[in-house]
N, C-alpha and C positions, 0 to 999 in steps of 0.2 A: 512575437512568439510563433509566427508562421515559419516553419522550418522548410528549407529548400532541399530538394533532392538533386544529387549530382550524378546522374546515370552514366556520364562519360567515363567514370572510373569504376563502374560496377559490372563490367562485362564478365560473365563467368565462363571460363574455358572448360572443355570436356573433362579436364583433370580435376576440376573443382577449385582451381586456383583463382584468386581475385587479383586483377591487375591493379597494382598500386605501388608506387615507388617513393614519391616525395611526401614530405610532411603534409603538404596541402592536399594531396590525393588521399592520404590516410584520414585526414580530417573530414574529407568528403564522405568517406566510408562511414565514419561514426555519425556524421550528420544525417545520413540516410537512415541509419539504424535508430537514432533518436526520433527522427520524424515518423517512423513507423512502429515505434515501441507500443506494445499492446496496452489498452486501457482496461484490462481485465479486472483490476481491483474495483473499478466502477460497476462492472457487471455483477460482482458479488453482492452489491447492495440489494439486488432483487431477492437474494436468498435470505437476507437477514430479516430482522423484525422492524426495519425502518419504514418500509414502503408497503402501501396497500394498493390493490388494483380496483378500479371503480368501473363497472359496466357503462356508466354514463360518459366516461371519457376514454376508455380503453377501446381501441379500434380492433377490427378483425386481424389486421396486419400485426398490431402489437401482440395480440394473443398468439399468433403463429410464431412470432419471433422470441417472445419472452415468457409466456405463460408457464411452460414446463420448467424453466429455471426458477421462477417465482414460487412454484409449488413443489419444488424438489423432485420433479419427475425426471430422473436421470436415465431411466431405461425406457426404451420404446418411445422416444421423444418424437414430437412432430418434426417432419423432415425439414421444416423451415426454421427450426429453433436456432438461435444464435449460438455460436460455439466459443468456448474459451480457446485462446490462441496458442496451442501447443507448438505449432510449426513456427510461428513468428518469434516466440521466445527462443527456440533453438536456433533459428537463423541469427538472432542477436548474439547468442553465445558463440556461434560459429565465427562471426566477424570479430568478436572480442578475442577469441582464441587466435585467429589469424594475425591480428595486430600484435598480440603478446608474443607469438612465435617469431614474428619478423621485426621485432623492435630494433634489432641491431642493423637492419638493412634499410631503415627509413632514411632518406636523403633530404637535403635542402631544408633543414630546420634546425633551430637551436636545440641544445640539449634539454632546456627547460620545456620547450614546446613538445618535443618528442616524448619526454618523460610524462608530461601531462596526458598525452594521448594514451600512453600505456596504462597510466593510473586510471583513467576513465574506462579503459577496456576491462581492467580487473573489477571495477565497480559494476559495469554492465553485466559481466559474467556472474558476479556475486548476487546482484539484485535480481537478475532473471532466474537464477536457481532458487533464490529465496521465495519469489512469488510462485514459481512452479511447485516447490515442495509444500507450500501452504495451500495451494489449490488441490493438488493431486496426491498428497501424502498425508498421513495421519499427523496430528499435532505432536510436536516433540515431547511435550509434557504429559501426553495421554497414551503413550505407547512405550515399548522398549526400543529406543532409537537405534541400538546396534543391530537389532534383529528384524525390524519392521521395514519392508521394502517400500520405496516411494517412487521417485522419478529417476531416469538415467542421469548420471553425472557426466558432463561433457567438458573435457579440458584439452582436447586436441582438435585442430582444424582439419578434419578428414571426413568428407561427406560419405565415404564408403563404409565407415565404421557402423556396425550394428551394436548399439549400446544396450546392455542389460540394465534392469532397474537397480538402483543403489539404495542402501538403507537410509532411513531418515537421518541417522547420526552421521553417515559418511557425507551426505549432502551438506549438512550443517557444518561439519568440519572443514569442508572445502570453502564454504562461504566465509567462515572465520579466517581461514588462511588467505583468501583473496582480498579481504578487507585489509589485513595486515600488509599484504603486498602493495595494495593501492596506496596506502599511507606512505610508502617509501618512494612512490613515483609522483603523486599529485603535487603540483606546484602552484596552482591557482587558488588563492584564498577565497575569492568570490568573483562571480561573473556579473557583468552589467545585466540589468533585468531582461533584455531581449535575448541574452544567451544563458539565462538561468536554468534552461533545460539540461545543461551540462553538469556533470558531477564536479564538485570542488573539494578542497581539502577537508572542510568541515563535514561534508556529506559522509565521509568514511566513518567518522565518529557517530553521526546520526544513525547510519545503518547498523553500526555495531551496537548501539543502544537498543535498537528495535530487535535485532537478532538475539541479543542476550536476554531481553525481556521474554521473547517467545520460547527461549530455552530454559527459562526459570533460573538463569544466572543473575540473581538479583544484584549482587555487588558489581558485577560487570556492567549491568544496565545502568546502575546508579552512577558509576564512574564515568562511563561514556556520555551519558546525558548531561552530567555536570560539566564536562569539557565543552559540549556544545553550548550550553546555557552561558557559561562564563565568557564565551566568545560572541554569542549571538543572543542576548537576553530580551530583545525587543518583543513586545506584544501589542497588538492592536487594542485600543481601549474602546470597547463597545458601549461604555457608559456615556460616551460623548457622541456628537453628531458628525464629527470630523474623523471618520475612520474608513479604512479600506477593508473590504471583506477579507478575512484572514486567509482564505484559500486562493486569492487573486495573486497573479505572479508579481505584482508590484507591492504586495503587502510587506509591512515591516517584518513580518514573521518568516518570510520566504527564505528557504535555504536551497532547495532544489525544486524546480517546477516542471518536471518532465511529463507527468501524467495528468490528463484531464479526468479527474476522478469522479465527476458526475456529468456525463454527457447529456446534451439536450435530448437525444433520442430516448434515454432512460428517464430523464426528468419529466417528459411529457406523457409517459404511459400510465402513470398512477399519481398517488398523492402520499404525503407523509402519513404514517399510521396514526390514527387517533390515540391508540394506547401508548405509542411512543411519545407523542406530543404531551400526553398527560403526565409523563414523568418529569417534565420541566416544572419547577416551582414558580409561583408568581414572584416577580422581581429578578428573574434570570433574563438578562437582556438578549441572550441567544434565542429565546423563544420568539422575540419580535424581529430580531435581526436576520435570523436564518429562515424564518417562516412568515407567511402572511395569513392572517385569519380571514377566511371568507364568511364563516358562520362561527357559532360557538364551538362546533365540533369539526369543522372542515377547514383544513389549512392547505396552502400551496407552498412549494419550496422556492425560496429566494436564493439559496446557496447553490452555486455551481450552474451547470447548463450553458455556460459561456466559454468559448474556446480560450479566453484569457484567464479563466479560473482553473489553475493547475497547481497541484501541490503533492509532491512526493515526500518532502520533509519540510516541516515548519517548526518554529520554536515552541508553540503550545504543546505539541506532542512530546517534546523533550521534557517540559515541566511535568507533564502527567506521567511520563516514564520514570523520571526521578522520584516522584511522589509515590508511585505504586511500588517501585523497587524498595524504597526506604521503609514503607509500611510493611511489606512482606518480610523485611529483615527485623521488624519489631521496633524500628526507630521512628516512632510517630512524630517526634519533634522535627526531625529533618523532613519528613513527609509533608507536614503542614507548612514548613518553610518554603517548599516548592509549590504548594497549592496556593499560598497567599497571593502571589502575583496574578494568578488566574482569577481568583475570587475578586480581587480589586479591579479587574478589567472586564469582568463578565456579569457581575451582579450590581443592582442599584446600590448606591452608597449607603442608604439607610439600612439595607439588609446585610451588608457585609459583616458587621460585628456579630450578628446572630449566626451567620454561616460559620465564621471562624470559631465561635464559642462552641457550636455543635461539633465541629471537627475535633476540637481539642478535648472534648469529653469522651470521644470514642476510643476503644481499645484498637489494637493493630488490625484484627480481623474486620471489625466494623468499619474502620477507616479505609481498609482496602476495598470493601464493597462500595463505599462512597466515592472513592477515586475511580473505580470502574464505571460508575454512573456518570461521573464527570467526563470520562473519556467518551462515553456514548453521546453525551450532550455536546461536547466540544468538537469531536471529530466526525459527527454524523454526516452521512452522505459523502464521505471522502474515502471510502473503501477500507476502513479499519474495522467496522462493526462485525462483519462476518468472521474475520480472522480472530478478533477478540473473543467472540462467542466460542469459537473452536478451541482456543487455547485455555479458556477458563472453565465455565460451568456447563457448557453445552446444554442449555435449558430446552425444555419442550416449547415449541412455537406453534401456534394455531393461526391459520389464515382462512378467511372466508371470501368467496367470490360467487356472486349470483346465486346465493343460497347454498352453495356447496362448501363444505369445510375440509381443509387440508391440515394435517398435523405432522410436524417433525418431532419425533419423540426425544426425550432427554437421552443424550449420548448416542443418538442415532448414527448409524454408519453413513448416512447421507451428509453428515458434516464434512465428509471427504468426498470430493467429486471424482467419479471414475475417470481413468485415462481415456481419452477420446477413441472411439472405435476406429477411426481412420489411422490413428497412430498404431493401434494394435494390428490392424490389417497389414500395415507396412512392416511391422516388427512383432510377430506373434509372441515373442518372449515377454512382451510388456503385459500380456494378459495372464501371466503365471504368477501365483502367489509365492 
């Protein structure tokens, strides 16, 4: 999983053109982009309700880098506060645009190999825009997508362009279009584990399922998730002792393993929130597999923090997406059908009949709430929680550090991160509403 950089092919000329001619050289371009892809979804964990900061273990350096993110202090931050990677996302999009624009000029490669490069570029452009719009734009389901400005939409490889902000709806429309284009080019069904950071054919359906879910397109989310599950149904069985952590790149569940979604730097600055841990019921194997109890109230995180723990898409997310979409459509029977494989691989066998019985007794709204709780428990510390809170209830969250309390109010504007000041300084139009 250690990706190599090929700088020989990455010299930038004054015109902004990237020197690349052969399929091998274009692959080197994408490899460098993959290697430097931002892990910003991991950083969002600090803003969610999953992690607490403890004065006993949080260093002064940690506070300088992460405290303002953790307490939603987005204005007048400490000058050493870590930043979300606006520039690196748009660099990724630039390279993707360049490959797409020059696809007919790539030499010394088979049509299948060249098409795969182009398909991956469409996916990189789509996925980068998706993360950007969910960091710096209002949630699709919480605004008027056609009228609410979000991030610039970039579809041309021109470094001289000054891009205005596009609407949330326009960005999502382009993401959906890029996914459709990717499907026409992607040729690789699955990569061997050491290359699983690359997008494959199934990843287009996985991204489509996630995008549709965030848009409230329940039928689209259900259909796309079902496609993924039908081709990739495997789940790690946490009820046994012979399992791989589901977010590990060699996991049975792995589809794409691009992002290290819980970095060691973030894992070491705090601890899982006591309130969050308390939402796991006795008999849920994830409580013991993902966390380690130090005392009755203090836990440490076992999940993530290892460079080999990478998960952009995995099958458990698809089961949860299908279940949520079905429940929101009022089809509780189908929702439970997709929940059952997770229940049988996540809860102690003696508890499974009780869990299923409880699920079957719920109406659609109650079942949806239970599924969202399952998402929190299953996908914790993988960069999903903050985005799920944004797109659903946007609840009030209270955090305490060293006797001081910080509150994110329900439906708070801080559920959307401001566009970075350095981006606005370079392009003042980004600061306009």
